[in-house]
N, C-alpha and C positions, 0 to 999 in steps of 0.2 A: 608381648603381643606384637605381631607385626604392624608396621606403621601403615596407613593408608597410601596408595600410590597418588602423587601429586596431580593435580587437576589441571586443567587447561581454561584459559579465557582470552576471547578475542573478538575482532568484528568480523561479520559477513556482512554484503550488501547483495540485493536481489536487483537484477537489473534485465531490460528486457523490452520491445516493442510494446506498446498500449493492449491491454486484452490477452495477454499470453497468461494470466494467473499468478502473477505474482504475489499479490494479496492474499489470495486464497490461500496458497501455498503458506505463506507466514502465518496465517491465521491457525491452520491446522499443525505447523511444526509446535508453535508454543500453546497449543491447547486452547484458546480463547479468541474471540472475533475482538480486533482491535482495528485493522484496516478494512475500510468499506470496500465493498464488491458491487460489480453490476457488470453488463454485458456492452456498456458504452465506453469509448475511449475517455483520456483524462478523469478517471475517477480518483485516482490517488495524484494530489496536487503537491503535498509536500513531502518532505523524508519523515518517515514513520518509525521510530526507534523502537523497537521491541525486544523483550528478554527472554532466554529459553536457559533454565537453568537445569540440569539432569546428573547422572552419574557420575561423567566425564568432565562435568565442567558447565562452564557458562560461554553462550553464545549472543553477542548482539547484534540483533537483525536491524540492517538497514532497507527498508522498503521506500523505493524510489518512484517516481513518477515515470512512466513509460515514455522512451526516448523516440521522438517524432519530430516532424519538420514545422516548427513554431511559426504561428499566424500573427500572435500578437504579443504583448509584453509578458502576461501570463504565462504562454507557452515558452518562450525563451527562459523564463525563470525555473519551469519545470525541468526543461533540457538542463539546464546549467546545474540544477540541484541533482539531479541523476548523474551527471557525469562528475560532478565535484567527489563525488564518494570513490571513483575509482582509485585515487591515491590515499585513501584513509583508512583502509580496512586490511584485514589480513589474508583474505580471501574473497574473491567474486564467484556469483551464483548467475549463470546466464540463462535464463529461460526461453525457450524456443517451444515451436509446434512440431509434432512429428508428421514434419515433411521434407521430402528431397529438394523443395525449391527454396532456395535462398535468395530474399527479396532484396532492394534497395534499402528497407531499414536495418537488416540486419548486416546487411555489408558495412553500413555505416557503425553499428557495433562493435563489429568483427574488428574493424580499424582502430578502434578506441582502446580494445583490450588487447590487442597486439602490442600498442605502445605501453601499457599499464606496467607490465613486468610482473604483476601477483599471479599467483597461482588462479587460475579460472577454471570452476566446474562447470561444464556446459548439464545442464537441467532439460531433458526433453520430457516436457509437460504434457498432459492430456493423451496419456498412452490407451485410457479407457475407450478411447472413441476410434481407436485404428486397430487394424489386426496385427498383429505381432511383427509380421515381415514388414510394415510401414516403418515400425518403430527401428527394427535393425536397419533397414535402409537410409532412415534419416541420421541413424548413429554414424554408418559409413560415409555419407556425405560431410557432416559438420566434421568427421575426423580429418579428412583430407585437407580442410580449412585453415586448421592452426591446432597445436600440439597444446590439447587440453590436459590439465591435472587428472580429471576424471570425468566420464562419460556416467550419467545416472538417469535412466528413465523413470519418471512418477506419473501418478496422478494425482495432484493437490486436492481435486474434489472427494476423492476417493479415499485419501491417504495411503495408495499404493506405493511401497517401497519408500516412503520417507524416513524409516530409521534408518535404512541404508544411507540417506542422503545427509542426516545428521553424523553419523559414523564417519562419512567422508570429509563433512566440514571440519571436525574435530582433528583431524590429521594434519591440518594447516594451520591450527592455532597455536600459539607459544602457550607453555606451562606460565601459570599465574593466578593472583588472587582474582577472584569474581569483582566485576565493576560494582553490581548490584547487588541488595539483599535477595535471596533465592525465593522470595514471595514477590519480587517485583517483577511485573511482565510488559511495561511500558513506562517512557518518560513524558506520555503526551498529558497534558493537564485534562481534566476530566471535563471541561468546557468545550476545549477542543473537540474530543471523543463524541461529546454531545451533539457539537454542529456539524460532525462527519457523518452520525447516524442520520440526522436529519436529512441530510444531503442525500445519503443513499439511498433512501427511501424514496425522495424526490427525483432522482435519477430512474429509479426502477417505474414510477408511476405516470412520468409526464413523457410526453413525445419528444421525436430526437431531435428536434433543433433549439430545445428550450434548454436543458441541462448544461451545455456547455457555458451557457450564461448564468449561473447561478451561483451564490456563496450564502452560507448560512452564518447569522452573527447571533451568540447566544447573549443576550443584556442583562439576564437575571438568572442566578440559581442560587435558590435560599432553601437551606436544609433545614425543614423542622421536626419535630419527633418523630413520626411516621410516613412523612411525606415529603417529596421535593418539589416546589414551584419552579418552573422554568419557563422563560419568556425568551421567544428567540424570533428572527425575522430571516425570512429568505429574499435574498437579493436579488432582481432580475435586472434585465438590460432595457426592455421596453415595454411600453404600456400593455399592448397585445398580448403579451407574457404574461403579466401580471392576472388577467382574467382566465387563461389558461391554468395557471397555477391554482388560483382561488376556486376554479370551476362553479358549475351552477349551483346557486345557493349554497357555495362554499363547500361541496361535496368534494371536490378534489384535495383542497388544504386538511379537511378531516380525515380522509384518507392517508393522507401522508404522516397527518399527526398521530392517528392512533396507529398505524405501523413502528413508528420512531418511538412511539413512547413504550410499547412492547419491549424492543430492545434495550432502551435506557432504563426501563426497570430490572431486567436481567440483569444488567452491569451493575446498578446501583443498590440493588435486591433491596428496594423498597418501593412504595407507591410514587408516583409521579405524576404531577398535573402540569400537562405542556400546553401553553398558550403559543399559537403560531400567528405572524403577521406577514404580510408581503409588502415590499417597496421597490421602486424604481430607480436604479442608478445608472443613467446610461453610460456605456463604455466603460464601464469599471474595469473590464480586462485589460484596458489600455493606461490607467491611471497608476502611477507609481504611489500617491497617496493612499486610495482606496484600497490597491494591492496590499499594503501594507496595514492596511486598518483590519483587513479581514484574514491575517494572519498569513500572508505570502511575501517573508521579508525577503528581498534578493539577498542582504547581508548574511544570511541566519542558512548559508548552504554548505557548511561543515560539521561532520557528526562530533560530537565531546569525546575527547579522549582522553 
């Protein structure tokens, strides 16, 4: 009987400006929602490690915070997390939008990538939002800027061309044994995923100026026979924000809680009793102690190899 072909296993990082669709793409590639998504910047704050296992082998994806100009210690942490992955992976996926305009943010990333000496796959996302000619123009514009290993147009939202992207990634991975069991999809602790799911719903429900200043801490996660009891606190920076998050007669907090509970129940596959509170911690995004307390530890910026 013929032997099976040897499989590949390696690390790929997704980089790009905020809001280009990195988390959406990763969720579609692995087939399950792990990274939270919203139309607001700074949605992803930590490096999220997820795992795709298929016929050709295993890809460990590192979804990084969007690279941007930092305005506080949290912002500095996010940029360091993103840029630190450039030297710790086998291939880099750079996500951009289908436009011929290369702004200052993309220029900054471009300079980082040119110094990395790793194969870079340019992923032109959101191709479902523009005519085909615009996609071709964008490909030609970026091709002149750097010698990319591959240029792959995709729609993360609609899963267009994502199989081609997976094939391209495997080209640049080494042969070897998988890093994780085939049923593993993330190394994130359940509490952290739950906290992120709650934060996602808050990001979607609240006004523009508030979400940057919120964090979520899960204080209790108690598994009983057919139900999970979860106590979580939404932390904000101002007293005025606390009132908006709670809403009139608790309406906003109930809305956030009910939307988050549905996602958590889908993930845990059981009934969830979710209790939410709101606390004010002024200027927590500039406090080293509070940043670590809410899971943003500057020492933890390298992927496990």
